[in-house]
FIGU-729028 format. One record per atom (N, C-alpha, C): residue in three letters; x, y, z. Coordinates in steps of 0.2 Angstrom, whole numbers, plus 5000, padded with zeros to 4 digits. Layout:
N
ALAXYZ;...
This chain:
352
MET489850054931;MET490150124932;MET490850114936;SER491350144933;SER491950134936;SER492450194934;LEU493050194938;LEU493650234936;LEU494050194932;ILE494250214925;ILE494650174921;ILE495250224919;VAL495850194920;VAL496450224919;VAL496850174915;ASP497150204909;ASP497550164904;ASP497950214901;ILE498550224904;ILE499050284902;ILE499750264901;LYS500150294897;LYS500850294896;LYS501150364897;LYS501750364900;LYS502150424901;LYS502850404901;ARG503250434896;ARG503850414895;ARG504350464897;TYR504850444901;TYR505450484903;TYR506050454901;SER506550494902;SER507250464900;SER507450414906;GLY507450344904;GLY507650294909;GLY507050264913;PHE506450294911;PHE505850274915;PHE505250284911;THR504750234911;THR504150234908;THR503550214912;LEU503050254913;LEU502450244917;LEU501950214912;ASP501850144914;ASP501350114909;ASP500850074914;VAL500250114915;VAL499850084920;VAL499150084917;SER498850024918;SER498150014916;SER497749974922;PHE497150004924;PHE496749974929;PHE496050004928;GLU495549964931;GLU494849984932;GLU494649964939;MET494350014942;MET494150004949;MET493450024950;GLU493149994955;GLU492450014957;GLU492550064964;LYS491950074967;LYS491950124972;LYS492150084979;MET492750064979;MET493050024984;MET493750054985;PRO493950084991;PRO494550124991;PRO495150074989;LEU495550104984;LEU496150074981;LEU496750094984;GLY497250054986;GLY497850074988;GLY498350054982;ILE498850104981;ILE499350094977;ILE500050084981;LEU500350034981;LEU500950014985;LEU501550004980;GLY502050034982;GLY502650024978;GLY503250064981;ALA503850044979;ALA504450074981;ALA504550144979;SER504950184982;SER505050254979;SER505350254972;GLY505050294968;GLY505150294961;GLY504850244957;SER504350214959;SER503950164955;SER503350194951;GLY503250254952;GLY502750294948;GLY502050304952;LYS502050294958;LYS501450294962;LYS501150374962;SER501550414964;SER501250484964;SER501150514957;MET501550494952;MET501450514945;MET500850484942;THR500550424944;THR499950404942;THR499350444945;LEU499450464951;LEU498950514954;LEU498950584950;LYS499550604949;LYS499550674945;LYS499250664938;CYS499350614935;CYS499050604928;CYS498250604929;ILE497950574934;ILE497250564935;ILE497050634937;ALA497350674941;ALA497150744943;ALA497250794937;GLY497650774932;GLY497750824927;GLY498350864928;ILE498750854933;ILE499350894934;ILE499950874929;ILE499950814927;ILE500450784922;ILE499950754917;THR500250774910;THR499850744905;THR500250684902;PRO499850624902;PRO500150564899;PRO500350574891;ASP500750534889;ASP500950534882;ASP500350504878;GLU500050454880;GLU499450424877;GLU499050394882;GLY498450374880;GLY497950334884;GLY497350364885;ARG496950344891;ARG496350364892;ARG496150364899;ILE495850414902;ILE495550414909;ILE494850434909;GLU494450394912;GLU493750394912;GLU493450384919;VAL492950424920;VAL492550414927;VAL491850414925;ASP491550354927;ASP490850344926;ASP490650364919;GLY491050344914;GLY490850364907;GLY491050434905;ARG491250474909;ARG491450544908;ARG492250544907;VAL492450564901;VAL493150564899;VAL493550624901;LEU494050614905;LEU494450664908;LEU495050674903;TYR495250614900;TYR495850624896;TYR495850564890;ASP495950584884;ASP495950534879;ASP496450564873;SER496950534873;SER497450554868;SER497250554861;LYS496850504859;LYS496650494852;LYS496150544850;ALA495650554855;ALA495150604854;ALA495350674856;ARG495950684858;ARG496250744860;ARG495850784865;ILE495650744870;ILE495250774876;ILE495750774882;ASN495850834885;ASN496250834891;ASN495950894895;LEU495450874900;LEU495150924904;LEU495650954909;ARG495551014910;ARG495951054915;ARG495751024922;PRO496251024926;PRO496151004933;PRO495551034937;GLN495451094935;GLN494951124939;GLN494251104937;VAL494151064932;VAL493451044930;VAL493450964930;ARG493950934932;ARG493950864932;ARG493550834938;ARG493350874943;ARG493050844949;ARG493450794952;VAL494050804953;VAL494550764956;VAL494850804962;GLY494850774968;GLY495150804974;GLY495750774975;TYR496250814977;TYR496950784977;TYR497250814984;LEU497350764989;LEU497650784995;LEU498350764995;LEU498850814996;LEU499550804996;LEU499750785003;GLN500350755004;GLN500650735010;GLN500750795015;ASN500950855012;ASN501050915016;ASN500450955018;HIS499850935015;HIS499250965016;HIS499151025012;ALA499651065010;ALA499651115006;ALA499051175007;LEU499051185014;LEU498551235016;LEU498851305015;PHE498451355014;PHE498751425013;PHE498951455019;PRO499551465021;PRO499751485028;PRO499451555030;ASN499351595025;ASN499051665026;ASN498351675026;MET497951615026;MET497251615026;MET497051575032;THR496451595035;THR496151555040;THR495851495038;VAL495651455042;VAL495351385041;VAL494751395036;GLU494351445038;GLU493751465034;GLU493951475027;LYS494351525026;LYS494551545019;LYS494951485015;ASN495351445019;ASN495651385015;ASN495051345012;ILE494551335016;ILE493951285014;ILE493651325008;ALA493551395009;ALA493151425004;ALA493451424997;GLU494151414997;GLU494451414991;GLU494251364986;ALA493951304989;ALA493651254985;ALA492951254983;LEU492651314986;LEU491851324985;LEU491751374979;ASP491151364976;ASP490951414971;ASP490251434974;GLY490051494971;GLY489351514973;GLY489351574977;PRO488851604979;PRO488751664983;PRO489051654990;ASN489351704993;ASN489651705000;ASN489251675005;ARG488551695005;ARG488051665010;ARG488051595010;GLU488051565003;GLU487951495003;GLU488651465005;LYS489151495003;LYS489851465005;LYS489851465013;GLY489651515016;GLY489651515024;GLY489351465027;ALA488751445024;ALA488351385027;ALA488651325026;ARG488951315020;ARG489351255018;ARG489951245022;ILE490251305024;ILE490951295028;ILE490751275035;GLU490151305038;GLU489951285044;GLU489851215045;GLN489451185040;GLN489351115039;GLN489951075039;LEU490451095035;LEU491051055035;LEU491451055041;LEU491451115045;LEU491851125051;LEU491551075056;HIS490951075056;HIS490551025061;HIS490750955059;ARG490650935053;ARG490750865051;ARG491450845052;PHE491950885052;PHE492650865053;PHE492850885060;GLU492450895064;GLU492650915071;GLU493050975072;LEU492951025068;LEU493351085068;LEU492951145071;ASP492451135074;ASP492051185077;ASP492451235081;GLY492351295080;GLY492751345084;GLY493451365081;LEU493651335076;LEU494351345073;LEU494351375067;GLY493751405065;GLY493751435058;GLY494151495057;LYS494251535062;LYS494651595062;LYS495351585063;ARG495551525064;ARG496251515066;ARG496651505059;TYR497351515060;TYR497751505054;TYR498051435055;PRO498351405049;PRO498651335049;PRO499151325055;SER499551375056;SER500151375061;SER499851365068;GLN499251385069;GLN498951385075;GLN498551315077;LEU498651275072;LEU498251205073;LEU498751145074;SER498551095077;SER498951035077;SER498951005071;GLY499450955070;GLY499550915064;GLY498850875062;GLY498550855067;GLY497850815065;GLY497350865063;GLN497350925066;GLN496850975064;GLN496950995057;GLN497651005056;GLN497851035049;GLN497550975044;GLN497650915045;GLN497450865040;GLN496750865039;ARG496350875045;ARG495650875044;ARG495350935040;VAL495750995041;VAL495551045037;VAL495751035029;ALA496251005028;ALA496450985021;ALA495950935018;VAL495750885022;VAL495250845019;VAL494550875018;ALA494350925023;ALA493750955022;ALA493751005016;ARG494351035014;ARG494451075008;ARG494351035002;VAL494650975002;VAL494650924996;VAL493950904995;LEU493550885000;LEU492950864999;LEU492350914999;ALA492550975000;ALA492051034999;ALA491751034993;SER492151024987;SER491851024981;SER491550964978;GLU491450914983;GLU491050854981;GLU491350824975;PRO492050804975;PRO492350774969;PRO492050704968;ASP492150684962;ASP492050614960;ASP492550564962;VAL493150594962;VAL493750554963;VAL494150584969;LEU494350544974;LEU494850574979;LEU495450544979;LEU496050584978;LEU496650554978;LEU497050574984;LEU497350524987;LEU497750534993;LEU498450514992;ASP498950564993;ASP499650554991;ASP500050554998;GLU500150495000;GLU500450475007;GLU500250525012;PRO499550525014;PRO499350575018;PRO499550575026;PHE499950515028;PHE500150515035;PHE500850515035;SER501250525030;SER501950515030;SER502350565035;ALA502050625036;ALA502350675040;ALA502150675047;LEU501750625049;LEU501450625056;LEU501850575061;ASP501850595067;ASP502150545072;ASP501650485073;ALA501950435076;ALA501650365076;ALA500950375079;TYR500950405085;TYR500350405089;TYR499750445085;LEU499950505083;LEU499450545079;LEU499250505073;LYS499650465069;LYS499550435063;LYS498950375065;GLU499050345070;GLU498550285072;GLU497850315072;SER497850375076;SER497150405077;SER496850435070;LEU497250465066;LEU497050495060;LEU496850435055;GLN497250385055;GLN497050325050;GLN496350295052;LEU496150295058;LEU495550275060;LEU494950325057;ASP495150385058;ASP494750435056;ASP494650435048;MET495150425045;MET495150425037;MET494850365035;LYS494850305039;LYS494450245037;LYS493750265037;ASN493550295042;ASN492850315042;ASN492650365036;ARG493050405035;ARG492950455029;ARG492850425023;LEU493350375022;LEU493350335015;LEU492650295015;GLU492450265020;GLU491850225020;GLU491250265018;ASP491250325020;ASP490650375019;ASP490750405012;PHE491350405009;PHE491450445003;PHE491050404997;ASP490650434994;ASP490250404988;ASP490550424981;GLY491150394981;GLY491550414975;GLY492150364974;TYR492650374970;TYR493250334969;TYR493850364973;ALA494050324978;ALA494650344982;ALA495250304980;VAL495850334979;VAL496450304978;VAL496950334982;MET497350294986;MET497850314991;MET498550284989;VAL499050324988;VAL499650304987;VAL500050304994;THR500450244995;THR500850245001;THR501450195000;HIS501850195004;HIS502450145004;HIS502350105011;ASP501850115014;ASP501750085021;ASP501250025020;ARG501449965021;ARG501049905020;ARG500549905025;GLU500649915032;GLU500149915037;GLU499549965035;GLU499750025033;GLU499250075031;GLU498850055026;VAL499050025020;VAL498650005015;VAL498249955017;TYR498449905021;TYR498049855023;TYR497449875027;LYS497549925032;LYS497049955036;LYS496449985032;LEU496750025027;LEU496250075024;LEU495950055017;CYS496350015014;CYS496149995007;CYS495949925005;PRO495349905004;PRO495149845003;PRO495449814996;SER495549854991;SER495849834985;SER496549864985;LEU496949834981;LEU497649854981;LEU497949844974;MET498349894972;MET498749884965;MET499549894967;LEU499949844965;LEU500649844966;LEU501049874960;LEU501449924961;LEU501749954956;LEU502549934956;GLU502849914951;GLU503549894951;GLU503849924944;HIS504249974945;HIS504650014940;HIS504150034934;GLY503650064937;GLY503150104932;GLY502550054929;GLN502549994931;GLN502049954928;GLN501749914934;VAL501049894932;VAL500649854937;VAL500949784938;ASP501149764944;ASP501449694945;ASP500849654947;ASN500349684951;ASN499749644953;ASN499249684955;PHE498649664955;PHE498049704956;PHE497449654959;GLY497149674964;GLY496649624967;GLY496449644974;LEU496149604978;LEU495949614985;LEU496549614989;THR496649664994;THR497249674998;THR497349615002;ALA496849585005;ALA496949525009;ALA497249465005;ASP496949454999;ASP497149404995;ASP497949414992;LEU498149474991;LEU498749484988;LEU499349474994;PHE499149495000;PHE499549485006;PHE499649405007;LYS499049375006;LYS499049305008;LYS499449265002;GLN499349274996;GLN499749244991;GLN499849294985;PRO500449324986;PRO500649384981;PRO500749364974;GLY501049304973;GLY501049274966;GLY501749284963;THR502049344964;THR502649364960;THR503149384966;VAL503749384964;VAL504349404968;VAL504249474970;ALA504149514965;ALA504049584966;ALA503449604971;ALA502949564970;ALA502349574975;ALA502449554982;ALA502849494982;ALA503049474989;ALA503449524993;ARG503949554989;ARG504349604992;ARG503949664994;LEU503549684990;LEU503149744992;LEU502649734997;THR502449674998;THR501949655004;THR502349635010;GLY503049645010;GLY503449635016;GLY503749565018;CYS503749525013;CYS504049455014;CYS504849465014;LYS505149455019;LYS505849465020;LYS506249405017;ASN505949345017;ASN506349285015;ASN506149255009;LEU506549265004;LEU506449234997;LEU507049194995;SER506849144992;SER507449094989;SER507249074982;ARG507749064978;ARG507649034972;ARG507448964973;ALA506948934969;ALA506648874970;ALA506548834964;THR506548764964;THR506348724959;THR505748674961;LYS505348654956;LYS504848614957;LYS505048534958;LYS504948504963;LYS505148434963;LYS504548384961;ASP503948404964;ASP503348374962;ASP502748424963;ASP502148404962;ASP501548444962;ASP501548484969;LEU501748454974;LEU501648484981;LEU502348484985;THR502848484981;THR503548494984;THR504048534980;VAL504348574984;VAL504848624981;VAL505548614984;PHE506048634981;PHE506748634984;PHE506948704984;ALA507048734990;ALA507348804991;ALA508048804990;GLU508348824984;GLU509048824983;GLU509448864987;ASP509248924989;ASP509648964993;ASP509648945001;TRP509148905003;TRP509148885010;TRP509348805010;ASN509448775005;ASN509548705005;ASN508948665009;LEU508348685007;LEU507748655011;LEU507248625006;THR507048565007;THR506448535003;THR505848545007;LEU505348575004;LEU504748595008;LEU504148575004;LYS503648555008;LYS502948535006;LYS502548595005;THR502048595000;THR501648654999;THR500948634999;ALA500448685001;ALA499748665001;ALA499448674994;ASP499748724990;ASP499448734983;ASP499948694978;ALA499648684972;ALA500048644967;ALA500548694965;VAL501148664964;VAL501748704962;VAL501748714954;PRO501748784952;PRO501648794945;PRO502348774941;ASP502248764935;ASP502848744931;ASP503348804930;ASP503048864930;ASP503548924929;ASP503748954936;LEU503748914941;LEU504048934948;LEU504748954947;THR504849014950;THR505549034950;THR505849044958;HIS505349064962;HIS505549074969;HIS505049044974;ILE505249044980;ILE504749034985;ILE504849094991;GLY504349104995;GLY504449155000;GLY504149125006;VAL504349145012;VAL504049125018;VAL504149185023;ARG503549215025;ARG503549275030;ARG503849255036;ALA504249305039;ALA504649295045;ALA504249265051;HIS503549285051;HIS503149265057;HIS502849195056;ALA502949165050;ALA502649105048;ALA503049045051;PHE503649055053;PHE504049005056;PHE503848995063;LYS503748935065;LYS503548915072;LYS504048865075;ALA504148885082;ALA504648845086;ALA504348775087;THR504748725087;THR504548655089;THR505148615092;ASN505048565096;ASN505548525098;ASN505448455096;GLU504948445092;GLU504748375089;GLU505148365082;ASP505448305081;ASP505848295075;ASP505448255070;SER504748255070;SER504448225065;SER503848265062;VAL503948335063;VAL503448375060;VAL503648385052;ILE503148415049;ILE503248425042;ILE503648495041;ASN504048495036;ASN504448555034;ASN504848575040;MET505148525043;MET505648545049;MET506248575046;VAL506448625050;VAL507148665048;VAL507548655054;THR508148625053;THR508748635058;THR509048695057;PHE509348725062;PHE509648795061;PHE510148815067;ASP510548865066;ASP510948895071;ASP510648975071;ILE510749005076;ILE510649075077;ILE511249115075;ARG511149165071;ARG511649205069;ARG511649275073;SER511049295074;SER510949355078;SER510249365080;ALA510149405085;ALA509449415088;ALA509349495090;ILE508849525088;ILE508649595089;ILE508049595093;GLU508049625099;GLU507449625104;GLU507149695103;THR506449695102;THR506049755101;THR505549745107;PRO505149795109;PRO504749795114;PRO504249735114;PHE504049715108;PHE503549665108;PHE503749605104;GLU504349595102;GLU504449535098;GLU505249535097;TRP505449475095;TRP506149455093;TRP506249455086;ASN506749485083;ASN506849475076;ASN507549435076;ILE507449375073;ILE508049325074;ILE508249305067;LEU508949315066;LEU509249295060;LEU509549225061;ILE509249175057;ILE509449105058;ILE509849085052;GLN510349035053;GLN510648995048;GLN510348925047;PRO509948915041;PRO509648855040;PRO510148795039;ASP509948735040;ASP510348675038;ASP511048685041;LYS511048705047;LYS511648705051;LYS512248745047;GLY512048795043;GLY512648825040;GLY512948795034;GLN512648745031;GLN512948715025;GLN512848755019;GLY513148815019;GLY513148855013;GLY512448885012;ALA512048885016;ALA511348915015;ALA511348985017;GLU510849025013;GLU510749095015;GLU510349095021;PRO510449155025;PRO510149165032;PRO509349175030;ILE508949165036;ILE508249175035;ILE508049215041;TRP507549265041;TRP507349305046;TRP506749265049;TRP506749255056;TRP506149225060;TRP505949285065;MET505249295065;MET505049345069;MET504649305075;LEU504749315081;LEU504449285087;LEU504149335091;THR503449325092;THR503149375096;THR503349355103;LYS503449405107;LYS503649395114;LYS503149365119;GLU503249305122;GLU502849285127;GLU503149285134;SER503749295134;SER504149305140;SER504749345138;GLN505149375143;GLN505749415142;GLN506349375141;VAL506249305141;VAL506849255140;VAL506649215134;PHE507149215129;PHE507149185123;PHE507549115124;GLU507249065123;GLU507648995123;GLU507548965116;LYS508148945113;LYS508148915106;LYS507848855106;PRO507348845102;PRO507048775101;PRO507448725097;ALA507248665097;ALA507648615093;ALA507648625085;TYR507048645083;TYR506848655076;TYR506448715075;LEU506348735069;LEU505848775066;LEU505448735061;THR504748755060;THR504348725055;THR503948775052;VAL503748765046;VAL503248815042;VAL502748775039;ALA502148795040;ALA501548755037;ALA501548755030;PRO501348705026;PRO501348705019;PRO500948765016;GLU500448785019;GLU500048845016;GLU500348915017;ASP500948915021;ASP501348975022;ASP501948975017;VAL502048925013;VAL502548935008;VAL502248965002;LEU502449025000;LEU502249064995;LEU502549044988;LEU502149024983;LEU502449004977;LEU502449064972;LEU503049084970;LEU503149144966;LEU503449134959;THR503249184955;THR503549184948;THR503849254947;GLY504149254941;GLY504449324939;GLY505049344942;GLY505449304946;GLY506049324948;GLY506649314943;ASN507149344945;ASN507749334941;ASN508249284944;ASN508849284943;ASN509249234946;ASN509549244953;THR509349304955;THR509549324962;THR508949344966;THR509049344972;THR508549364977;THR508649434980;
């Protein structure tokens, strides 16, 4: 049993061409603005009709262009949570939730009370959205979406409008809700930390197409492609050539580096995450980097340092992130990067 999505939607200058199959494990969709993330959700929900393809939930067909099946959004059993919550401002909390329920009013009332208690909204049923905090509004929105007991839950950047403190608290709450949800949950975001916290599986979208799909932790550890490395937050990318099975030459940094994994023949780039560089004063370590500092930005908990590798011999700069251990930063003699932290990438063009 699974959620299967295989669709195409063509626009002028852009084509959404997405195909994936997922189990009941929350899936995150990560991509840049305009990559087709929200459009994918809208196609699943039935708000947008693809040009061709098929959408199926546990064998139940929601859309099939060949069979001319296109179920209305109201009967798809798909819950869609928008980033602005989309609560009706002129309705109380109770009435907002009631909009998602069918059946006699007496049964609705009992169900609403259950949901208010489940989402820690006791005593707030008579209030209007404007009388609620941002966190309370989101809990009402989630309660309304789940009131109809959907098979699929779609979350479209649910935390984008919240401040940092409230976001942390609600992400923990959402994580618990998703773990309890007995259906298929898909969350769209452009926030890497958010998707890592909440979604064990991950799909990376690039220009309307799936660049990579797999377990979130695995894709962050070894993204595989240049696009995936960028999307998962790798700031340092260099064109690269294979020297032998465990050695690469980073052309833009003028560095020869050892790798832990075998270098593929179709290698185009390597990546090194900013926090992977380590300070050392030893001159015999593997993957030693000589460098000058171009600039340093201090934040409350770390230093973000832009270095010039190879003492500035025409090399492109590299970002180094150093967690603060003291208020004083002293330049080490060298940097080093472990072979397992050299990301071997394909699919890049001639520029980074």
